[in-house]
N, C-alpha and C positions, 0 to 999 in steps of 0.2 A: 510462588505465591499463590493461594487459591482463592478463588471467590465463586460463590455458590447460592444455588437455593435450590428449590427439590425438582427445579426441570432441571436445570441447567450448571453447568460446572464449566468454569473456565482456569485452566493453569498459565500463570504469567511468567515468561523467564525473564527477568530484569538483565542479568548478566549475557545472557544471550541475545543482544540486541533487542532488549523491549519488546520481545515479539511473545506473542498468543500460542504455547508449547502446546494445548492440548483446549481442545473443545468439545463438549459433548453434552447431548441434547437426552433427557430420558435415557442414559445410558449411555447412549450411543456416541461414538464418537465421529466426526466428522473429517478433523482434518489429517493431514500427513504428519507422523509422527517422526520424532529424530530417530535416526538409525548410524550405526558407528561409520564415520567417516563421511557423512552427508557432508554438503556444500550448506554457509549458512544461506546461499539463495534458494533451496530446496525443501522445507519443511517448513511447519505450522503455517502463524501469519504473521508475517512483519511490518513495519513500518517503514514506509521509503522517505525518508526525509534526508536534505533540503531540497532532493530533486528525485521526480518518479521514473524510471522507466533506463533507456540510455540518454545520453549527450554525446553527442556525436564527437569520436575520437577525444571524448574530454575538453573539446573547447568552445570556448565562447567569448564573447565579448561582451560588458557590463559598463555602462557610463565611461565608455571609450577607452578601458584598459582591457587587454587581452587576457584570456584565465586558460591557465592548463589542467584539469582535474589529473588524478591518476588511474591509470587504465585500471580498472578491475575486471573486465570480459571483455577481453581482446576483441577488436581493436576500440572499445568502448567503455567509458566510465558507466554503469549501473547503478541506479538503487539508492544513490544517498548515502551518508556514513553512519544515518540509525540503526541497521540491521546487523553492524559487527562491533558495535559500543555497548559498553555498560551501562544501562540507565539507574538512577537514582531513585529510591522510592521516596515520595513525597511524604503519602499518606496509603492507609490501607483500613477495610472495613470488612466484614463478613461480606456485602455483596460490591464492591467498589476499591477500587485502586487506581492510584495518581503515579505517574511517574515523570521521572525529567532527565533531559542530557542538555548539557552545555555543549554547543557543537563549537567544534574545533575552531581555529583562526589561524591555520597553518596551510602548509600545499593538501591536503585535503578536501579544505576547503577554507578560504581567506577571508571568511566575513564574519566569524564568529556567532553570537545569536545563540537563541532557546528555542527547546521543543519538548513539549509537554504530552502525554496522552492519558487517558482518563479510562478506565475499563468500569464499567457498571451492569449489573444486573437488574432488569426490567421487566419482572413478568418470564415469559418465555422468550426473553431474548436477553442477546449480549449488545452492549452500545458502545462501540469506540469512539473515542474524540482523540484527534490530533491538533494541536497548536503550534503555530512556528511564530515568533518575536525576533524582530532585528533586535542586533544591541545600536552601539552607535554607528554601525555602516548600514546603509541600504543595501540590500540582496534582490537577485531574481529570486523566486520560488515557484514549487511545483511539488505536492506529496500526495501521498496516498496510502492505502495499502495493498498488503500481497498473501492473500491466504491459498496454501494449497488446499485445497479442498479435495477428498476422496473421491473415487471416481465418480461422478454421479449416474445414476442409474437414469435419470432424465434431468434435462434445463430448457425451460422457457424465457430465451433472452430475444427481445424484438428492438432491435437499438434502428435508427433512421437514417446513419450516415457511419462511412469507415473511413478515416485517415487513409490515404496510398501509400503505400511503403515501398522505400527503392531498393537498388539492388544491394543496397548494404544493411538491409533490415532494420532501416530506420524510418520514423513516419518524416512526412513530407507534409508543410500547410497544404492540402489539398486536400476537400472530402469528396468521395467517392460511392456509390450504391455499394450497399453490403453483400457481398459473393457468399456461396456456401462454405461450411467449414471444411476441415477442421480450421483454426485460426490462432495466429499471434498477432494481435492486431488490437488498436485503441477505436473506439466505438463513440458515438453521440448517442448517450440513452439517458432518459427521465424515467424511464417505466421501474417498477420492481422486477428482480430477476429473480426469478422461480426454480430449486432444483431439490431431488431426492437423493438422499445419500445412505444405502443401507436402511431404508425404508422411513428417515427421519426426512418430512419436508420442511422445506425450509425458504423463507423469504427475505430478498437481499435489497436493502433500501440506503439510500444515501444521498447526501446533499451535493455531490458531486456530479457535474452533467457529460461526466466523460469516465467510459470502462473500457479498462484493455481485459480480453479475453485471450486466456491461453490454453487450449486444449487438444493441444495434438498428442502430450504423453498418453501412454493406458490407464497408467495408476491416479492419474489425478488433473483437475481441471483447476485453472487459475482464475479467479474472478472479482478484481482489481478496481474499486471507486478511486479515481485520483482527480484531482483540481488543474491539472494539466496532461497535455500528450508528451509522450516520449520526445525528447529533444527540446523538451518546452524552453530551455534559455534560448535557441537560436530560433524557433519559429511561433513561439507564443509568448513571449514575457511578460510575468507579472510580477511588478515590482514592490518590494515591500520595505515601505520608508523606514531610516531610524527610528527606533522604538514601537513600529508598528507591528500588531499582531494580527493573525489568520488563522483561522478554524475549519475544519469539516469534520464529519461523522459519518458512520458506518454500522448499521445495524444488521445484527443477524437475528433470525426470528424461526422462532419453531411455527410453521401454520398450521391452522387448526380446518 
């Protein structure tokens, strides 16, 4: 499904995890596209919902009950269920699109609930909004976006702190000073992130206060705003009460 104006074009693939498959500004594509055999974790920009990043060994306890999520990134559970699910189109127009996903109530995610996404072209920008709503059961929640930007020529990123990572490559509940990159880490950040991709200068903003940056690959950099750190169900639990909703937004804008 394509939404566009004269500066921005966004191609969204509801059947491929409700992901942004292509994003172009003034004709310049800025995301890593699909290639034959590509892993679902490794292209476009996809929603991480109802959790973002790793859950250590897929295990957590909520309201006194222990839960085991399927391991999809040995030895951890990673990025939720949204990026491998087929989303339903709720509404579409020339410049906006709304998608919906009924979250499972089985071994993949025992709580049910719903997630919705809205993509909207706003002048020289794409704004993505992600909302999670609990059903009859309360549950822990942490969500965000995982865009694979084509390798930026430059990046201006100024976080104030970083979650320490342990030997299992999982964040722990301890903030440390920001070391030099390359990174695959979660940061405290409230400032815009500026990048340039093939001459397109982009300004990235979000109401999320945490950002994961993964800039180790030669071909791409992932810049991921999210509402909680990796392993949030164990170190930073945010409870969503029955019937309650929570939302966040991510704006990718052509800078002037």
